[in-house]
N, CA, C and O of each residue as an XYZ file, in Angstrom:
792
protein
N      -1.597     26.104     -2.843
C      -2.896     25.819     -2.255
C      -3.074     24.326     -2.207
O      -2.992     23.664     -3.242
N      -3.317     23.774     -1.037
C      -3.355     22.326     -0.924
C      -4.755     21.770     -0.982
O      -4.897     20.568     -1.208
N      -5.772     22.530     -0.801
C      -7.127     22.006     -0.836
C      -8.088     22.957     -0.156
O      -7.660     23.914      0.489
N      -9.380     22.710     -0.289
C     -10.360     23.600      0.317
C     -10.384     24.926     -0.448
O     -10.131     24.951     -1.652
N     -10.684     26.019      0.242
C     -10.672     27.332     -0.357
C      -9.726     28.218      0.432
O      -9.472     27.985      1.613
N      -9.200     29.260     -0.255
C      -8.278     30.196      0.383
C      -8.847     31.604      0.323
O      -9.352     32.022     -0.719
N      -8.775     32.321      1.398
C      -9.194     33.730      1.430
C      -8.061     34.536      0.831
O      -7.059     34.792      1.498
N      -8.208     34.940     -0.421
C      -7.106     35.587     -1.127
C      -6.887     37.025     -0.733
O      -5.873     37.606     -1.118
N      -7.802     37.635      0.026
C      -7.499     38.933      0.558
C      -6.341     38.833      1.565
O      -5.660     39.824      1.828
N      -6.128     37.666      2.111
C      -5.014     37.461      3.026
C      -3.692     37.502      2.277
O      -2.633     37.537      2.903
N      -3.733     37.500      0.958
C      -2.497     37.514      0.156
C      -2.129     38.924     -0.307
O      -1.219     39.094     -1.118
N      -2.833     39.930      0.205
C      -2.560     41.299     -0.253
C      -1.107     41.677     -0.112
O      -0.554     42.387     -0.952
N      -0.481     41.196      0.966
C       0.928     41.568      1.196
C       1.820     41.073      0.033
O       2.875     41.648     -0.233
N       1.381     40.007     -0.648
C       2.173     39.488     -1.770
C       1.794     40.106     -3.094
O       2.593     40.130     -4.030
N       0.570     40.609     -3.172
C       0.065     41.113     -4.431
C       0.034     42.655     -4.497
O      -0.074     43.229     -5.581
N       0.124     43.276     -3.402
C       0.022     44.764     -3.379
C      -0.573     45.183     -2.061
O      -1.241     44.389     -1.398
N      -0.339     46.428     -1.667
C      -0.809     46.882     -0.360
C      -2.113     47.642     -0.416
O      -2.609     48.084      0.620
N      -2.675     47.805     -1.584
C      -3.906     48.575     -1.698
C      -5.118     47.654     -1.567
O      -5.448     46.918     -2.497
N      -5.771     47.697     -0.422
C      -6.961     46.891     -0.198
C      -8.153     47.495     -0.945
O      -8.153     48.674     -1.298
N      -9.174     46.651     -1.177
C     -10.387     47.130     -1.778
C     -10.454     46.893     -3.274
O     -11.415     47.317     -3.917
N      -9.464     46.230     -3.843
C      -9.482     45.909     -5.249
C     -10.316     44.702     -5.544
O     -11.056     44.220     -4.687
N     -10.198     44.202     -6.774
C     -11.018     43.069     -7.201
C     -10.107     41.929     -7.674
O      -9.141     42.127     -8.412
N     -10.466     40.724     -7.209
C      -9.756     39.496     -7.641
C     -10.505     38.865     -8.790
O     -11.731     38.772     -8.747
N      -9.797     38.428     -9.819
C     -10.372     37.694    -10.933
C      -9.450     36.550    -11.337
O      -8.253     36.571    -11.051
N     -10.021     35.557    -12.005
C      -9.243     34.470    -12.487
C      -9.977     33.134    -12.291
O     -11.025     33.107    -11.645
N      -9.461     32.054    -12.820
C     -10.102     30.731    -12.686
C     -10.231     30.349    -11.211
O      -9.265     30.425    -10.452
N     -11.434     29.938    -10.821
C     -11.677     29.507     -9.477
C     -11.919     30.629     -8.480
O     -12.110     30.372     -7.292
N     -11.911     31.897     -8.961
C     -12.079     33.034     -8.062
C     -13.542     33.456     -8.008
O     -14.162     33.703     -9.042
N     -14.094     33.538     -6.786
C     -15.418     34.080     -6.580
C     -15.300     35.100     -5.444
O     -15.030     34.738     -4.299
N     -15.505     36.372     -5.774
C     -15.346     37.401     -4.756
C     -13.910     37.409     -4.221
O     -12.958     37.673     -4.955
N     -13.782     37.115     -2.936
C     -12.443     37.071     -2.342
C     -12.031     35.618     -2.002
O     -11.115     35.387     -1.213
N     -12.730     34.660     -2.619
C     -12.404     33.272     -2.364
C     -11.824     32.599     -3.616
O     -12.297     32.819     -4.731
N     -10.788     31.774     -3.403
C     -10.204     31.019     -4.500
C     -10.432     29.519     -4.211
O     -10.010     29.016     -3.170
N     -11.092     28.823     -5.126
C     -11.377     27.377     -4.989
C     -10.513     26.614     -5.972
O     -10.715     26.713     -7.182
N      -9.549     25.850     -5.469
C      -8.646     25.143     -6.383
C      -9.157     23.815     -6.862
O      -8.475     23.137     -7.629
N     -10.380     23.405     -6.419
C     -10.825     22.047     -6.659
C     -10.953     21.681     -8.124
O     -10.788     20.514     -8.482
N     -11.248     22.660     -8.990
C     -11.402     22.386    -10.424
C     -10.217     22.867    -11.237
O     -10.293     22.915    -12.464
N      -9.134     23.220    -10.586
C      -7.951     23.741    -11.251
C      -6.812     22.727    -11.206
O      -6.814     21.808    -10.387
N      -5.838     22.909    -12.096
C      -4.676     22.041    -12.135
C      -3.403     22.850    -12.331
O      -3.416     23.899    -12.975
N      -2.310     22.360    -11.776
C      -1.014     22.977    -12.019
C      -0.922     24.392    -11.483
O      -1.184     24.631    -10.304
N      -0.545     25.347    -12.357
C      -0.374     26.739    -11.989
C      -1.518     27.578    -12.558
O      -1.838     27.483    -13.743
N      -2.125     28.394    -11.710
C      -3.254     29.238    -12.135
C      -2.904     30.703    -11.891
O      -2.419     31.067    -10.820
N      -3.157     31.541    -12.905
C      -2.913     33.002    -12.768
C      -4.163     33.668    -12.263
O      -5.241     33.522    -12.839
N      -4.009     34.414    -11.161
C      -5.118     35.240    -10.655
C      -4.653     36.709    -10.659
O      -3.475     37.029    -10.502
N      -5.646     37.564    -10.846
C      -5.346     39.003    -11.047
C      -5.983     39.844     -9.952
O      -7.141     39.645     -9.584
N      -5.195     40.794     -9.437
C      -5.735     41.756     -8.472
C      -5.746     43.130     -9.143
O      -4.697     43.650     -9.525
N      -6.935     43.711     -9.284
C      -7.101     45.008     -9.961
C      -7.582     46.034     -8.950
O      -8.550     45.812     -8.223
N      -6.863     47.193     -8.920
C      -7.247     48.291     -8.015
C      -7.413     49.546     -8.859
O      -6.507     49.928     -9.600
N      -8.576     50.187     -8.745
C      -8.825     51.411     -9.504
C      -9.052     51.124    -10.954
O      -9.168     49.968    -11.360
N      -9.118     52.227    -11.781
C      -9.354     52.097    -13.227
C      -8.455     53.069    -13.963
O      -7.967     54.046    -13.395
N      -8.246     52.779    -15.243
C      -7.495     53.679    -16.126
C      -6.110     53.976    -15.597
O      -5.424     53.108    -15.057
N      -5.711     55.250    -15.770
C      -4.385     55.666    -15.366
C      -4.180     55.615    -13.862
O      -3.053     55.584    -13.368
N      -5.289     55.607    -13.150
C      -5.188     55.581    -11.685
C      -5.263     54.168    -11.130
O      -5.249     53.939     -9.920
N      -5.341     53.241    -12.057
C      -5.508     51.855    -11.611
C      -4.167     51.105    -11.562
O      -3.137     51.600    -12.018
N      -4.220     49.928    -11.009
C      -3.026     49.081    -10.896
C      -3.501     47.623    -10.999
O      -4.517     47.235    -10.423
N      -2.745     46.854    -11.735
C      -3.066     45.446    -11.931
C      -1.822     44.600    -11.584
O      -0.714     44.874    -12.046
N      -2.039     43.589    -10.774
C      -0.956     42.625    -10.414
C      -1.438     41.217    -10.713
O      -2.541     40.822    -10.333
N      -0.582     40.465    -11.406
C      -0.905     39.068    -11.734
C       0.077     38.162    -11.030
O       1.289     38.365    -11.105
N      -0.445     37.169    -10.349
C       0.410     36.217     -9.645
C      -0.064     34.787     -9.986
O      -1.233     34.572    -10.307
N       0.847     33.835     -9.912
C       0.523     32.455    -10.140
C       0.345     31.707     -8.812
O       1.115     31.894     -7.869
N      -0.653     30.887     -8.765
C      -0.922     30.053     -7.586
C      -0.707     28.606     -7.996
O      -1.371     28.116     -8.910
N       0.211     27.918     -7.333
C       0.458     26.507     -7.629
C      -0.547     25.614     -6.932
O      -0.864     25.823     -5.761
N      -1.047     24.621     -7.645
C      -2.059     23.721     -7.113
C      -1.542     22.301     -7.177
O      -1.205     21.806     -8.253
N      -1.477     21.649     -6.045
C      -1.094     20.242     -5.970
C      -2.357     19.399     -5.818
O      -3.225     19.708     -5.001
N      -2.450     18.353     -6.597
C      -3.568     17.440     -6.439
C      -3.449     16.722     -5.089
O      -2.371     16.274     -4.698
N      -4.580     16.625     -4.393
C      -4.566     15.972     -3.080
C      -4.170     14.518     -3.218
O      -4.560     13.868     -4.187
N      -3.395     13.982     -2.262
C      -3.027     12.565     -2.311
C      -4.218     11.680     -2.053
O      -5.168     12.074     -1.378
N      -4.160     10.458     -2.606
C      -5.148      9.418     -2.289
C      -4.417      8.252     -1.655
O      -3.367      7.823     -2.133
N      -4.989      7.744     -0.569
C      -4.258      6.743      0.244
C      -4.167      5.384     -0.415
O      -3.208      4.652     -0.171
N      -5.144      5.017     -1.249
C      -5.118      3.699     -1.868
C      -5.554      2.606     -0.889
O      -6.059      2.887      0.198
N      -5.346      1.354     -1.303
C      -5.741      0.188     -0.523
C      -4.623     -0.835     -0.517
O      -4.006     -1.105     -1.548
N      -4.367     -1.404      0.657
C      -3.356     -2.444      0.771
C      -4.013     -3.815      0.612
O      -5.043     -4.102      1.223
N      -3.383     -4.669     -0.238
C      -3.859     -6.028     -0.404
C      -2.770     -7.002      0.080
O      -1.589     -6.659      0.148
N      -3.201     -8.206      0.407
C      -2.234     -9.224      0.803
C      -2.311     -9.631      2.271
O      -1.579    -10.517      2.711
N      -3.217     -8.970      3.046
C      -3.354     -9.342      4.440
C      -4.091    -10.664      4.637
O      -4.595    -11.250      3.679
N      -4.149    -11.119      5.862
C      -4.852    -12.383      6.158
C      -4.138    -13.157      7.240
O      -3.347    -12.613      8.011
N      -4.445    -14.462      7.277
C      -3.823    -15.370      8.256
C      -2.833    -16.270      7.527
O      -3.153    -16.862      6.495
N      -1.621    -16.364      8.081
C      -0.555    -17.139      7.455
C       0.166    -17.955      8.527
O       0.059    -17.679      9.722
N       0.879    -18.937      8.079
C       1.617    -19.792      9.015
C       2.684    -18.955      9.765
O       3.313    -18.085      9.162
N       2.884    -19.205     11.039
C       3.944    -18.493     11.768
C       5.292    -18.665     11.075
O       5.638    -19.747     10.601
N       6.040    -17.570     11.032
C       7.371    -17.599     10.385
C       7.334    -17.329      8.913
O       8.384    -17.296      8.271
N       6.148    -17.131      8.345
C       6.059    -16.875      6.916
C       6.551    -15.475      6.573
O       6.614    -14.603      7.439
N       6.899    -15.263      5.304
C       7.178    -13.945      4.754
C       5.989    -13.532      3.947
O       5.608    -14.229      3.007
N       5.375    -12.387      4.293
C       4.116    -11.939      3.661
C       4.379    -10.634      2.930
O       4.833     -9.656      3.523
N       4.088    -10.630      1.628
C       4.259     -9.437      0.788
C       2.923     -8.712      0.634
O       1.919     -9.302      0.233
N       2.935     -7.418      0.962
C       1.748     -6.549      0.856
C       1.958     -5.559     -0.260
O       3.085     -5.135     -0.517
N       0.865     -5.180     -0.936
C       0.934     -4.267     -2.084
C      -0.070     -3.131     -1.907
O      -1.226     -3.372     -1.559
N       0.362     -1.904     -2.144
C      -0.520     -0.740     -2.103
C      -0.924     -0.404     -3.526
O      -0.075     -0.187     -4.390
N      -2.251     -0.362     -3.765
C      -2.766     -0.045     -5.113
C      -3.771      1.100     -5.029
O      -4.355      1.340     -3.972
N      -3.976      1.807     -6.145
C      -4.980      2.854     -6.232
C      -4.621      4.137     -5.514
O      -5.502      4.947     -5.226
N      -3.344      4.341     -5.218
C      -2.952      5.547     -4.514
C      -2.502      6.652     -5.468
O      -2.111      6.367     -6.600
N      -2.552      7.898     -5.027
C      -2.094      9.038     -5.804
C      -1.081      9.782     -4.960
O      -1.395     10.186     -3.840
N       0.141      9.977     -5.473
C       1.186     10.656     -4.731
C       2.372      9.753     -4.539
O       2.608      8.842     -5.333
N       3.118     10.000     -3.492
C       4.309      9.223     -3.162
C       4.172      8.560     -1.814
O       3.722      9.172     -0.846
N       4.566      7.289     -1.761
C       4.560      6.549     -0.487
C       5.713      7.030      0.379
O       6.871      6.904     -0.017
N       5.422      7.575      1.546
C       6.454      8.047      2.469
C       6.996      6.875      3.288
O       8.205      6.728      3.463
N       6.068      6.039      3.791
C       6.497      4.974      4.711
C       5.409      3.901      4.839
O       4.236      4.116      4.536
N       5.866      2.744      5.300
C       5.012      1.664      5.750
C       5.151      1.607      7.273
O       6.250      1.781      7.801
N       4.050      1.367      7.977
C       4.089      1.315      9.431
C       3.335      0.102      9.947
O       2.384     -0.356      9.315
N       3.750     -0.412     11.077
C       3.056     -1.535     11.722
C       2.656     -1.148     13.153
O       3.202     -0.229     13.765
N       1.690     -1.891     13.634
C       1.213     -1.663     15.018
C       0.760     -3.004     15.590
O       0.162     -3.806     14.873
N       1.036     -3.262     16.878
C       0.533     -4.465     17.499
C      -0.918     -4.372     17.908
O      -1.561     -5.387     18.177
N      -1.445     -3.142     17.958
C      -2.813     -2.962     18.482
C      -3.701     -2.036     17.605
O      -4.870     -1.818     17.924
N      -3.144     -1.505     16.519
C      -3.921     -0.622     15.629
C      -3.953      0.810     16.078
O      -4.647      1.624     15.470
N      -3.204      1.160     17.153
C      -3.205      2.532     17.598
C      -1.819      3.109     17.802
O      -1.630      4.311     17.614
N      -0.838      2.295     18.183
C       0.536      2.729     18.349
C       1.352      2.255     17.183
O       1.531      1.051     16.998
N       1.871      3.212     16.360
C       2.498      2.833     15.074
C       4.002      3.086     15.081
O       4.499      4.042     15.676
N       4.698      2.191     14.398
C       6.151      2.336     14.193
C       6.450      2.211     12.731
O       5.990      1.277     12.073
N       7.238      3.169     12.197
C       7.647      3.115     10.803
C       8.634      1.969     10.605
O       9.606      1.837     11.349
N       8.367      1.128      9.576
C       9.246      0.001      9.342
C       9.947      0.039      7.999
O      10.890     -0.715      7.762
N       9.475      0.937      7.102
C      10.147      1.092      5.820
C       9.830      2.471      5.292
O       8.664      2.856      5.209
N      10.874      3.227      4.929
C      10.689      4.528      4.312
C      11.027      4.421      2.823
O      11.792      3.552      2.407
N      10.449      5.310      2.044
C      10.737      5.322      0.610
C       9.463      5.237     -0.198
O       8.356      5.235      0.343
N       9.644      5.166     -1.513
C       8.511      5.283     -2.433
C       8.072      3.935     -3.004
O       7.491      3.884     -4.088
N       8.340      2.864     -2.298
C       7.946      1.528     -2.799
C       6.464      1.262     -2.443
O       6.016      1.581     -1.342
N       5.728      0.680     -3.382
C       4.331      0.347     -3.127
C       4.176     -1.119     -2.661
O       3.057     -1.614     -2.532
N       5.299     -1.799     -2.411
C       5.237     -3.151     -1.875
C       6.121     -3.232     -0.609
O       7.091     -2.488     -0.457
N       5.752     -4.151      0.276
C       6.532     -4.351      1.489
C       6.361     -5.796      1.912
O       5.275     -6.364      1.792
N       7.455     -6.399      2.417
C       7.415     -7.771      2.878
C       7.640     -7.838      4.380
O       8.678     -7.407      4.883
N       6.675     -8.372      5.077
C       6.828     -8.668      6.498
C       7.507    -10.014      6.613
O       6.980    -11.023      6.143
N       8.673    -10.037      7.236
C       9.445    -11.265      7.309
C       9.230    -11.971      8.655
O       9.130    -11.341      9.707
N       9.165    -13.301      8.572
C       9.127    -14.162      9.787
C       8.029    -13.689     10.747
O       8.313    -13.359     11.899
N       6.795    -13.656     10.281
C       5.717    -13.083     11.060
C       5.403    -13.898     12.322
O       5.574    -15.116     12.369
N       4.933    -13.164     13.342
C       4.469    -13.782     14.566
C       3.395    -12.875     15.156
O       3.400    -11.663     14.942
N       2.484    -13.476     15.896
C       1.405    -12.703     16.505
C       0.515    -12.055     15.487
O       0.303    -12.586     14.397
N      -0.013    -10.895     15.847
C      -0.919    -10.092     14.971
C      -0.276     -8.753     14.721
O       0.183     -8.107     15.663
N      -0.228     -8.316     13.482
C       0.308     -7.046     13.130
C      -0.691     -6.286     12.223
O      -1.257     -6.848     11.286
N      -0.882     -4.997     12.538
C      -1.664     -4.121     11.692
C      -0.686     -3.305     10.859
O       0.364     -2.883     11.344
N      -1.046     -3.092      9.601
C      -0.125     -2.431      8.663
C      -0.861     -1.305      7.933
O      -2.021     -1.466      7.555
N      -0.187     -0.162      7.733
C      -0.744      0.913      6.953
C       0.414      1.642      6.244
O       1.583      1.479      6.593
N       0.047      2.445      5.245
C       1.038      3.280      4.530
C       0.640      4.731      4.706
O      -0.505      5.040      5.034
N       1.614      5.632      4.481
C       1.420      7.058      4.484
C       1.809      7.587      3.135
O       2.899      7.301      2.639
N       0.905      8.378      2.517
C       1.102      8.914      1.168
C       1.074     10.438      1.197
O       0.274     11.038      1.914
N       1.955     11.060      0.414
C       1.990     12.512      0.352
C       1.973     12.969     -1.111
O       2.226     12.176     -2.018
N       1.673     14.251     -1.329
C       1.745     14.843     -2.655
C       1.910     16.354     -2.507
O       1.036     17.036     -1.972
N       3.038     16.863     -2.986
C       3.271     18.308     -2.973
C       3.191     18.848     -1.564
O       3.737     18.269     -0.625
N       2.488     19.989     -1.426
C       2.355     20.629     -0.107
C       1.101     20.167      0.643
O       0.816     20.658      1.735
N       0.364     19.236      0.066
C      -0.870     18.774      0.698
C      -0.584     17.929      1.934
O       0.478     17.316      2.042
N      -1.537     17.900      2.865
C      -1.364     17.054      4.031
C      -1.231     15.595      3.682
O      -1.833     15.140      2.710
N      -0.451     14.838      4.454
C      -0.338     13.398      4.167
C      -1.629     12.676      4.542
O      -2.429     13.162      5.340
N      -1.806     11.485      3.933
C      -2.972     10.645      4.243
C      -2.485      9.239      4.540
O      -1.478      8.793      3.989
N      -3.201      8.540      5.414
C      -2.885      7.183      5.758
C      -3.903      6.235      5.093
O      -5.096      6.528      5.015
N      -3.400      5.124      4.634
C      -4.282      4.106      4.042
C      -5.071      3.386      5.109
O      -4.671      3.381      6.274
N      -6.199      2.770      4.734
C      -6.858      1.852      5.675
C      -5.896      0.772      6.062
O      -5.015      0.416      5.279
N      -6.043      0.230      7.270
C      -5.118     -0.799      7.745
C      -5.514     -2.166      7.229
O      -6.682     -2.423      6.939
N      -4.521     -3.045      7.117
C      -4.782     -4.468      6.919
C      -4.170     -5.211      8.081
O      -3.274     -4.702      8.755
N      -4.652     -6.406      8.314
C      -4.201     -7.216      9.426
C      -3.453     -8.441      8.909
O      -3.922     -9.131      8.004
N      -2.307     -8.699      9.484
C      -1.529     -9.921      9.159
C      -1.443    -10.731     10.460
O      -0.904    -10.269     11.465
N      -1.987    -11.943     10.410
C      -2.056    -12.791     11.601
C      -1.209    -14.056     11.373
O      -1.332    -14.734     10.352
N      -0.367    -14.340     12.335
C       0.394    -15.592     12.323
C      -0.454    -16.643     13.036
O      -0.651    -16.554     14.248
N      -0.951    -17.618     12.316
C      -1.770    -18.648     12.913
C      -1.984    -19.790     11.985
O      -1.698    -19.687     10.792
N      -2.482    -20.883     12.504
C      -2.793    -22.071     11.713
C      -4.205    -22.460     11.945
O      -4.520    -23.079     12.961
N      -5.084    -22.112     11.021
C      -6.515    -22.366     11.179
C      -6.971    -23.684     10.572
O      -8.121    -24.090     10.736
N      -6.066    -24.340      9.876
C      -6.433    -25.610      9.178
C      -5.943    -26.787      9.988
O      -4.785    -26.824     10.406
N      -6.824    -27.753     10.211
C      -6.451    -28.962     10.937
C      -5.481    -29.810     10.121
O      -5.562    -29.835      8.893
N      -4.567    -30.504     10.793
C      -3.661    -31.380     10.087
C      -4.419    -32.600      9.528
O      -5.505    -32.940      9.997
N      -3.836    -33.228      8.545
C      -4.398    -34.461      7.992
C      -3.543    -35.636      8.464
O      -2.372    -35.754      8.103
N      -4.152    -36.504      9.277
C      -3.434    -37.686      9.760
C      -3.768    -38.890      8.909
O      -4.933    -39.251      8.740
N      -2.733    -39.501      8.378
C      -2.893    -40.674      7.505
C      -2.090    -41.832      8.099
O      -0.886    -41.719      8.328
N      -2.786    -42.951      8.344
C      -2.150    -44.078      9.018
C      -2.141    -45.315      8.112
O      -2.913    -45.438      7.162
N      -1.236    -46.207      8.457
C      -1.128    -47.479      7.749
C      -0.906    -48.599      8.767
O      -0.465    -48.363      9.891
N      -1.223    -49.811      8.344
C      -0.973    -50.957      9.201
C       0.535    -51.196      9.343
O       1.278    -51.135      8.364
N       0.964    -51.463     10.553
C       2.399    -51.674     10.814
C       2.655    -53.074     11.323
O       1.902    -53.590     12.150
N       3.696    -53.679     10.840
C       4.135    -54.978     11.332
C       5.497    -54.773     11.971
O       6.440    -54.326     11.319
N       5.592    -55.108     13.272
C       6.864    -54.907     13.991
C       7.254    -56.187     14.696
O       6.416    -57.042     14.978
N       8.510    -56.300     14.968
C       9.057    -57.482     15.581
C       8.958    -57.358     17.117
O       9.309    -56.328     17.693
N       8.482    -58.414     17.747
C       8.413    -58.431     19.211
C       9.757    -58.908     19.785
O      10.405    -59.803     19.243
N      10.139    -58.291     20.874
C      11.321    -58.700     21.597
C      10.884    -59.013     23.048
O      10.449    -58.134     23.793
N      11.015    -60.265     23.400
C      10.559    -60.688     24.733
C       9.103    -60.349     24.985
O       8.684    -60.047     26.103
N       8.352    -60.414     23.898
C       6.911    -60.209     24.003
C       6.446    -58.752     23.928
O       5.249    -58.482     24.028
N       7.364    -57.825     23.758
C       6.967    -56.385     23.666
C       7.656    -55.744     22.495
O       8.597    -56.296     21.925
N       7.163    -54.532     22.128
C       7.777    -53.773     21.029
C       7.417    -52.305     21.217
O       6.382    -51.977     21.797
N       8.266    -51.444     20.729
C       8.030    -49.983     20.738
C       7.441    -49.594     19.379
O       8.033    -49.863     18.333
N       6.271    -48.960     19.410
C       5.614    -48.516     18.195
C       5.896    -47.039     17.987
O       5.551    -46.229     18.847
N       6.518    -46.657     16.865
C       6.898    -45.275     16.592
C       5.958    -44.681     15.554
O       5.364    -45.415     14.764
N       5.816    -43.334     15.548
C       5.012    -42.708     14.509
C       5.428    -43.090     13.094
O       4.580    -43.239     12.214
N       6.710    -43.247     12.877
C       7.183    -43.591     11.550
C       6.658    -44.947     11.081
O       6.560    -45.189      9.878
N       6.314    -45.849     12.036
C       5.805    -47.167     11.679
C       4.405    -47.079     11.070
O       4.058    -47.877     10.200
N       3.604    -46.119     11.522
C       2.207    -46.082     11.097
C       1.897    -44.871     10.215
O       0.809    -44.813      9.641
N       2.785    -43.924     10.087
C       2.500    -42.729      9.276
C       2.486    -43.080      7.784
O       3.392    -43.725      7.257
N       1.411    -42.623      7.132
C       1.270    -42.932      5.691
C       1.208    -41.638      4.883
O       0.535    -41.584      3.853
N       1.903    -40.600      5.339
C       1.922    -39.345      4.587
C       1.089    -38.244      5.207
O       0.472    -37.442      4.506
N       1.077    -38.214      6.531
C       0.337    -37.160      7.242
C       0.907    -35.791      6.854
O       2.078    -35.684      6.491
N       0.060    -34.727      6.932
C       0.501    -33.405      6.488
C      -0.170    -32.292      7.249
O      -1.197    -32.504      7.895
N       0.387    -31.135      7.182
C      -0.203    -29.919      7.780
C       0.243    -28.733      6.944
O       1.394    -28.684      6.511
N      -0.647    -27.775      6.708
C      -0.309    -26.652      5.830
C       0.815    -25.795      6.379
O       1.476    -25.100      5.608
N       1.060    -25.818      7.692
C       2.143    -25.076      8.279
C       3.313    -25.959      8.682
O       4.235    -25.508      9.363
N       3.275    -27.209      8.263
C       4.330    -28.133      8.609
C       3.993    -28.886      9.878
O       3.294    -28.360     10.744
N       4.482    -30.116     10.003
C       4.203    -30.944     11.187
C       5.265    -30.649     12.249
O       6.465    -30.800     12.023
N       4.780    -30.227     13.402
C       5.717    -29.915     14.517
C       6.137    -31.217     15.205
O       7.310    -31.394     15.532
N       5.178    -32.135     15.425
C       5.513    -33.394     16.092
C       4.392    -34.416     15.824
O       3.266    -34.048     15.490
N       4.728    -35.702     15.979
C       3.719    -36.748     15.827
C       3.920    -37.746     16.980
O       5.045    -38.029     17.393
N       2.805    -38.260     17.477
C       2.825    -39.312     18.496
C       1.885    -40.420     18.083
O       0.976    -40.210     17.280
N       2.103    -41.596     18.629
C       1.194    -42.712     18.361
C       0.805    -43.318     19.685
O       1.648    -43.457     20.571
N      -0.451    -43.683     19.843
C      -0.986    -44.277     21.051
C      -1.879    -45.452     20.725
O      -2.763    -45.324     19.878
N      -1.679    -46.618     21.379
C      -0.567    -46.910     22.302
C       0.755    -47.080     21.540
O       0.757    -47.346     20.339
N       1.840    -46.929     22.229
C       3.139    -47.005     21.588
C       3.976    -48.213     22.039
O       5.155    -48.330     21.706
N       3.333    -49.103     22.804
C       4.047    -50.353     23.177
C       3.069    -51.517     23.035
O       3.434    -52.664     23.291
């Protein structure tokens, strides 16, 4: 039984063919079995008739705890080309897979197995990420998504210094290296220019 309630009269074929008997046992009310407060294996009894004319059958019902999807941490905005490690916490069951999507609706499995961590390598653009968790015969559940964005939201820091250069025939070429005093950017400097440069 994976969750909710089960109509145990539907199990007569497994417990006996004589309808009209009585079901008893933990979680049993009338002809309904509620596994929500039970764990592991539960014995339920089907009794038909009384005394020498009666019949009793006992069967075990296995109960799997429903999976919990948990929460992924580690999302956010990172420099393009970064490797970003995500972690799934607070889940119950086994991780079947990690999946990504470019739009949050079309998903592709990118890692199978029972690892609760995953590293997105060399990120670009925007990616949505989720995990799928299972437990026993219960339906699988998907975690809430996290977003990993490749972007640079921090402005670079430009640091300049006075430059002394030699004139040739009255002119000179001024290069970024002449005036740079340790400029920086959190995602690395792609290029530098200086104006005017002559």
